[in-house]
N, C-alpha and C positions, 0 to 999 in steps of 0.2 A: 504494500500500500504506500503510495506517495503522499507525503505530508505537504500541504500547501500553506504557505505563509504570505500574508498581505502586509506590506510595509507602506507607510505614508509617503516616504521619499527616500532616495538614496542616490549615490553617485552612479553605481552600476549594479544591476541585479546579478551579473556574473561574478562580481566581487563580493557582494553582500551574502550570497548563498554559501560562501565558504564558512562563515561563522555559524551557519545553521546546520551544517552537516554533522550527523551523529552516526549511530550504528545502523540507521535505516538504509534500506537498499537504494532508495532514491528520495530526493527532496526537491521541492519547487518553491519559488518565490515570485511575487509580482508586485508591481507598483504602477501608479498612474503619474508619477513624478520622478523620472530618472534624469539626473542633471548632467552626467558625463558618461553616457553609454558609448560603447565601442562597437564598431563594425568590423568587417573583414580587413585585415592587413593595416590596422591602425586608423582606419576611417572613423570619424565620429558619427554616432547615431543620436541625434538630438530630438527630443520630443517636447511638445507644449504641455504643461501640467494639466491633468484632468481631461485630456482629449485622446490620449493614446495609451497603449499597453506596452510595458516592458516586462518580460517574463523570462525566467531561467529555470532550467531543470538540471539537476545533477544526479548522475547514476553511475554506479561502480562499473569500470570497464570490464571486470571479470564476468559481469552478467550480460555483456553485449556480445552476441555471436557473429557480428559482422565487422568488417574492417573500418578504419577511420573514414576513408572516402565514402563508404556506403552509409555510415552514420550521417554524413552531410547530405547525401542524396535522399536518404529515407526521411530525415527531418523535413526537407523541402517538400517531399511528397505529402506527408501527413498535414503540414500546414496548408499547402495548396488545396488538399481535399476538404479541409475544414472550411476554408473561405469559399470554395466553390459551392459546397452544400448549403452553407449558411445564406449565401447571397443569390444563388442561381446565376451568377455572373461568369464571364470567361476568365478563368484563373490559370496562369501558366508559370513555369519556373524559368527564370532568367539565370542561365549558368553563371556562377555555380550554385547560388542558393538565395536569390531574391525572388519574391513573389510579385507577379504582375497581374493586376486585376483590371479588366477592361482597358488594358494598354498603359496603366500607370503603376509604378512601384509603390506598394503599400506595406511591404514587409521585408525586413532583412534578418539574416540569421548568422550568428557567430558561434562556432563550436570550438571549445578549448579542451585541453587535457591537462589535469593538474593532480599532483600527488598530495593528499591531505590525510593526516592521521594514519600514515602507512598504507593508505588505499589510493589507488589511481582512479580518477573519476573523469567521465565526460561531463563537461559543463556546457549546456546548450542554451545560448541566449537568443531570444526571439523578440523583435520589436515590431509591433503592428500599429499602423496609423488607423484610428477608428473614427473619431469625430472631428478631426482637424479639417478646416475648410480653406485656410490660406496657404497656398503653395506657390505664391508669386516668385519666391526666390529659388524654388525647386521645380522647374517645369516638367520634369519627368516623373515627379512623385504625386501621390494622391492618397486618399484615405478611403475606407469602406464607405463613409458617408458621401464624400465628394464624387466618387465614381459610380455609386449605385443609388444614392438618395436614401439609403437605409440607415436608420439611427438605432443604436443599441445602448442599453444600460451597461456601463463599463464593468461593474462588478459581476453582473450576470454573464456578460461576454467572457470575462476572464475565467470564471468557474467552468463554463461550458468548454472553453478552449483547453483548460487544464485537464478536464476529464477525458477529452478526446486524445490529447497528446500522451498522457500517462498510460492510457489504455493501449494505444498503439505501440508505445515503447516497451510494454510488457509482453507484447505478442508480435515480434518483428517478423517481417517477411524474409524470404531467402534473398541472397544477393542477386540471383538471376532475375527474380521477379522485380526487385527494386530497380535494377538497371533498365529493364523493359519499360516499367511504368515511368521512370524518370525521363527517358527519351521520348516517350509518348506525350508527355506534358511539357516538353522543352519549348521555350519561347522562340518563335520564328524558325523553328526547325524546318528544313526543306523549302524555305522561302528565300528569295533574293533580298539581301540586306546590305547595308553599308557598314564597313568596318574601318577602323583607324589603327594602323600598326606603325609605331614611331610617328613620323609626320605624314605618312602616305595614307590616303583614303582609297579604298577600292571595294567593288562589289564582291560578294561571296555568299555561299550557302552553308548554313550549319547542317552538318550531316549527322553527328551523334556525339554524345559524351561517352567516354570509355571507363573501364573498371579502375583505372589508375587516376581518375580525376581530370584527364585532359579532354579538351573540346576539339573535335575535328571539323575543320572548315575548308570548303573547296573555294579557294580564292581565284578571281579571274586572272590575276597576273602571276600567281605562284603555284597554282594547283592545290592539291589536298595537303593540308598542314595540320599539325596538332599544336595546341596552345595551352599553357597553364594560366591561372588567373593573373590579370594585370599585363599579360603579354600582348593582348589585343583588346580593342574596345568595340562593342557593338553600338552603333549610333541608331537611335530610334526616337 
């Protein structure tokens, strides 16, 4: 059973959860006022108080039967599924693990591995824009409200989300199934898109993500290439 803690505010739920870890198999924490959240590769994930959700779940790596790459993939899948089922909107995974709802980024995920009290843990941080309406400074971003018109009670949303995530984490799919589902929901897969590599822009087509975390793109000038995060940018 995953214990869920609600805190009024904190710098980062991924940091805050460390002090809450005990002998439980997994623990989760959420807040609606995270002041210094972190995204992938040192990016900041900033939220407006009482409009969005910051959530972290910690679980012992010994209980996770899949590799680190597949933990990232699987987390993206279960978050995508939750938002798609909740809103009936088009939800996709932008590689490696942002969630795009009706064409706008509404969610980012950060997975870390930390050894605490002689136990190694996955700490999965998830930020979801829920009620925020002003994205004038972030044209690619949106919230559940801004892209669907649907409004939710934040506490109810958080509890439903936690129940979904914790249930899925306790009953993980196989790596083969995860990879198939991840690629099925991959944003702009098999569509002509514009990419920026260094200072060069060119068209390309996302073909698939692989088991090692690489994204394969068929570029018009270079052919089929594989990329790790930050090596190429999808412009949308």
